[in-house]
C-alpha positions, 0 to 999 in steps of 0.5 A, spaced: 050 705 150 050 703 143 044 705 139 043 699 134 036 697 131 031 693 136 032 686 136 025 684 136 020 686 130 017 691 135 018 699 134 025 701 138 023 704 145 024 712 145 031 711 148 034 707 142 032 712 137 038 717 135 033 723 136 033 721 144 040 719 144 042 726 141 037 730 146 041 726 152 048 729 149 045 736 149 048 741 154 054 736 156 061 739 157 066 735 153 072 732 157 076 734 151 082 737 155 084 730 158 081 725 153 085 726 147 092 723 144 095 726 138 100 722 134 107 726 134 110 724 127 117 726 129 117 722 136 112 717 133 109 716 140 102 718 142 102 725 146 096 729 150 093 733 146 090 740 148 084 743 144 085 750 142 080 755 145 076 756 139 069 759 138 066 753 135 068 746 134 065 740 130 068 734 133 067 727 129 068 721 133 069 715 128 072 708 128 076 704 122 071 698 122 065 703 121 062 703 114 058 710 115 064 713 118 068 712 112 062 714 108 061 720 111 068 723 111 068 726 104 062 730 106 065 732 112 072 734 109 067 739 104 064 742 110 070 743 113 073 747 107 067 751 107 066 752 115 073 755 115 073 760 109 066 763 112 068 762 120 075 763 121 075 761 128 072 754 127 075 748 129 075 741 127 077 735 130 076 728 128 077 723 133 078 715 132 075 710 137 080 705 137 084 700 141 089 698 135 094 703 133 096 698 127 089 698 124 088 705 125 095 707 121 094 701 116 087 704 114 090 711 114 096 709 110 091 706 105 086 711 105 091 717 105 086 722 103 081 720 108 082 726 113 082 733 111 089 736 110 093 738 116 088 735 121 092 731 127 091 724 128 087 724 134 084 718 138 081 717 145 085 715 151 081 710 154 074 712 151 073 717 156 069 722 151 064 716 150 064 714 157 063 721 159 057 722 154 054 715 156 054 713 148 059 708 144 055 710 138 059 712 132 059 716 127 058 721 132 058 729 130 058 734 136 057 741 135 060 745 141 061 752 143 067 755 146 066 752 153 066 745 150 059 744 151 055 740 146 050 745 143 048 740 137 049 732 136 048 728 130 048 720 132 049 716 125 052 719 119 051 726 117 051 725 110 043 726 109 043 731 115 048 736 111 043 742 111 041 741 118 048 741 120 050 747 116 044 751 119 046 749 126 053 752 125 051 758 122 046 759 127 051 758 133 057 762 129 052 768 129 051 767 137 059 766 138 062 771 133 
């Protein structure tokens, strides 16, 4: 279900709005244990990636072709630094939605500082996360608890919603710390 502008001049139906899409994602358990691959820099192959059990994680799904995804990454990098300082058990995953590894690696080579330092290069295996969540929209930022259950969802860029995301992390971390 891609969330795009309505094709007619009429107002979008409730099911086409980001707020509706976000409400549909809440309380869903993510299929992370079987859905991610990480690039192994030594063997130069994709390997299954196991998500470490952390009390709180921010997961950002993005695509090389997505302008808003690229535009929000500096904001996400800054937020990550603050979250890791204030919440030591905080996790952060940036997951590329791509079928073309060459395109992904070319982008990352030309944008060396795109990902936060020491962040693994992750991609979705077979778009499982999007299929399970019934959305193909990117950027998509999810705040999940230790059980990998979505507690807050942000469809579209988080740049203008930074304070909302910070508040959500603070509230959820008080419950889980």
